[in-house]
Structure formats: C-alpha cells, structure tokens
N, C-alpha and C positions, 0 to 999 in steps of 0.2 A: 428551460422553463424552471422559474421559482415557484415552488410549491411548499410554502413553509408549513402547511396542515397535513401532508403525505408523510407516510413513513419513511425511512431510509434504509437503504440497503447496506450490507456490510462492505460491498466494494465502493459505495458512495461516499462511506464514511472514511475510508481508507485514502479515497481519492482527495478527499477535502483536507485531511490530516498530512497526507503526504506534500501537496503544495503548500500548506502552512509551514511544516516543517523545513521545507527547501526555502521558502521566502525567509524565515527566520535564520536559517544558516548562512544564507548570502546576506542578510543585512547586519549580521552580527560578526562578520569577517571570520566565519568558520571555514576560510577559502579551501584548506586542505580537505577537511570532510566532505565539503561541498563538491569539490573538483571529483573525488573519489567516487562519489555517489553519481555525480553527472556522466563520468566516464563508464561506470558500470551501467546506466541506462542508456547511453550511447551503443555500446556493445551490443546489448539486448535486441536494441532497435533493429539491428543488421540481418537478423534471423527472419528466415523466409515464410514461417508459419507460425500461427497463433500457438500451436503444441510445442516448437521449437521454443519459443519466447518463453514460456511459462514452465517448460519441464524441469528446469533448475530449480523451481519451487517445490517440485516433489509432490504436489496435491492432484490426487486422481480426478478431480473434476476442474484443472486449470482450463479446459476448452469453455468453461462456462463464463468465465471472465471477459467481461466485455472489452472491446477494442480499446475505448476511450480510458478505462482503467488499468489496463495491462501495465504500463510502466510504473504507475502509482502503486500497484500491489506488489512489484518486485521492490520498489523503494521502501515499502511499510516493511515488507518482509527483511530487506537489509539493514532496517534499523529497529527490527526487533519488535514491531507494533503488533504484528499478527504471527500465530504460530499454527493456526488451523484447529482441527479437531481429532480426536483419538481416533478415527476411522480414516485419518489422512485426506479428509476433504478440507475444503476451505469455504464452501457454500456462499459464493461471492454474493448471489442474489436473494440470499435469505435476509429477512427483515432484522435489522440489529436490535439486540437486547439491551436494556438499561446495562446490564452486568457488562456484557461486551463493550458497550460504548465506554464505560467507566474504565475498563482493562484497558482499552486503546488510549484512552485519556492519559492514563498514570503512565503506560509504557511511553507515550510520546513526550510528556514531562521529563521522565527520567533521561531519555534519549537526548533532549535539549539541552539538560543540565551537564551531560558530558562532554 
C-alpha cells in the first residue's frame, strides 16, 4: 500500500535504500561487489529461523525485524548504512527521524561512491 503521508519506520527506509543500492550496483556494472552481497544474502536466507538469520547483526532486538525487511537489513549493515544504537538495539519499527534519514542517505552515497 502506497501511503505517502504516513511516517516511515527505520526498517522500511533501509529496505528502500537497500533495494536502490542493489539496483545501482547492478546497473553500473559493479558486478564483483554486487555478487559478494548477493552471495551473503543467499547464505543468510538458508538459516532456519529469524533469530539465526539476524544473530550475525548482533542487535538485541533482531527478532523485531519484519520478515520482508530481514535481507535488506543485513544488506544495509554489510554496506555500513546502519550501526544501531548505543544500547545494542536496531529499533527497526521505530519512526525514522530526520537526522537518521540524513545519516542513512549520506552513508548510502558514500557506499555507492566506493
């Protein structure tokens, strides 16, 4: 459902950014980097539970990540878009602040430049 006037969660923003980065990487022939990320995601997708899937991230609230967002949260972490909070949480369903959105965007732009 497209809801342009609703607030966005941290996980939803990371899904959008991850999908965009993946598209740009593939369309600009960054095949090696893209293949590495795809291989990492494929490996993560073989895990049997949500906790196993996200344990590698090390967040205490990894179980709160929605199923549709898991692979993109891993992708975002692999590309240093997100680092979590000081209390070792990700807070995936929290509403994204302007500061966080800006930080995610700057990190994404830096990652795409490399």
